[in-house]
C-alpha positions as CSV (number, residue, x, y, z in Angstrom):
1,M,-16.4,44.4,-10.5
2,K,-13.6,45.2,-12.8
3,D,-13.6,43.4,-16.1
4,G,-10.8,40.8,-16.9
5,I,-9.4,40.4,-13.4
6,H,-11.6,37.6,-12.0
7,P,-11.3,33.9,-12.9
8,K,-14.1,32.2,-14.7
9,Y,-16.6,30.5,-12.4
10,I,-17.8,27.3,-14.2
11,D,-19.6,24.0,-13.5
12,T,-17.2,21.5,-12.0
13,L,-17.3,17.7,-11.8
14,V,-15.9,16.3,-8.5
15,R,-14.8,12.7,-8.5
16,C,-14.1,10.8,-5.3
17,G,-11.8,7.9,-4.8
18,C,-14.8,5.7,-3.8
19,G,-16.3,6.3,-7.3
20,N,-18.9,8.9,-6.3
21,T,-19.3,12.0,-8.6
22,F,-21.2,15.2,-8.1
23,S,-21.2,18.6,-9.7
24,T,-20.6,22.0,-8.1
25,R,-19.2,25.3,-9.3
26,S,-15.5,26.3,-9.1
27,T,-12.7,27.9,-11.2
28,V,-11.4,24.5,-12.4
29,P,-13.3,22.1,-14.7
30,E,-12.6,18.9,-12.7
31,M,-11.5,18.0,-9.1
32,K,-10.4,14.7,-7.7
33,V,-10.9,14.2,-3.9
34,D,-9.9,11.3,-1.6
35,I,-13.0,11.4,0.7
36,C,-16.5,12.6,0.1
37,N,-19.8,12.5,2.1
38,V,-20.6,9.0,0.8
39,C,-17.4,7.4,2.2
40,H,-16.4,9.7,5.1
41,P,-16.6,8.0,8.5
42,F,-18.6,10.8,10.0
43,F,-21.5,10.3,7.5
44,T,-21.2,6.5,7.2
45,G,-20.9,5.8,10.9
46,K,-18.1,3.2,10.2
47,L,-14.5,3.6,11.3
48,K,-12.2,3.6,8.3
49,F,-8.5,4.1,8.2
50,V,-7.5,6.2,5.2
51,D,-4.1,5.0,4.1
52,T,-2.7,7.1,1.3
53,A,0.3,5.5,-0.4
54,G,0.9,3.0,2.4
55,R,1.9,5.5,5.1
56,I,0.6,3.5,8.0
57,E,2.6,0.4,7.0
58,K,5.6,2.6,6.3
59,F,5.4,4.1,9.8
60,K,4.9,0.7,11.4
61,S,7.9,-0.8,9.6
62,K,10.1,2.1,10.4
63,F,9.4,2.1,14.1
64,A,8.7,-1.6,14.7
65,E,12.2,-2.6,15.5
66,A,13.1,0.6,17.2
67,G,10.5,0.4,20.1
68,Y,10.7,3.0,22.7
69,A,14.1,4.7,22.7
70,S,13.7,5.8,26.3
71,L,13.5,2.2,27.5
72,K,16.8,1.3,25.8
73,K,18.8,4.2,27.3
74,P,20.9,3.2,30.3
75,K,19.5,4.4,33.6
76,K,21.3,7.3,35.3
77,Q,22.8,6.6,38.7
78,P,21.3,8.8,41.4
79,V,23.7,11.3,42.8
80,A,24.3,10.9,46.5
81,P,23.5,14.1,48.5
82,A,26.4,16.0,49.6
83,E,27.3,15.4,53.2
84,A,26.5,18.3,55.5
85,A,29.5,19.8,57.1
86,S,29.4,19.3,60.9
87,S,30.1,22.4,62.9
């Protein structure tokens, strides 16, 4: 390895949104994560909706009054087939 071109690899403290902390090694001294193995649904077996900054409510409020746009469009009238010319 060349000297002076690689970042320093140091002990890192990782903090989760649920309050769990653990240490690992990385190039930054501290990391903050939203989900860890203590609160992730795969490991807990519980279904949990992760709502960052109210995105689910924002989506529901945005599209609640809109409904399905395709149902509000006027129906197209079927085109009558062209009459065959009699010979």
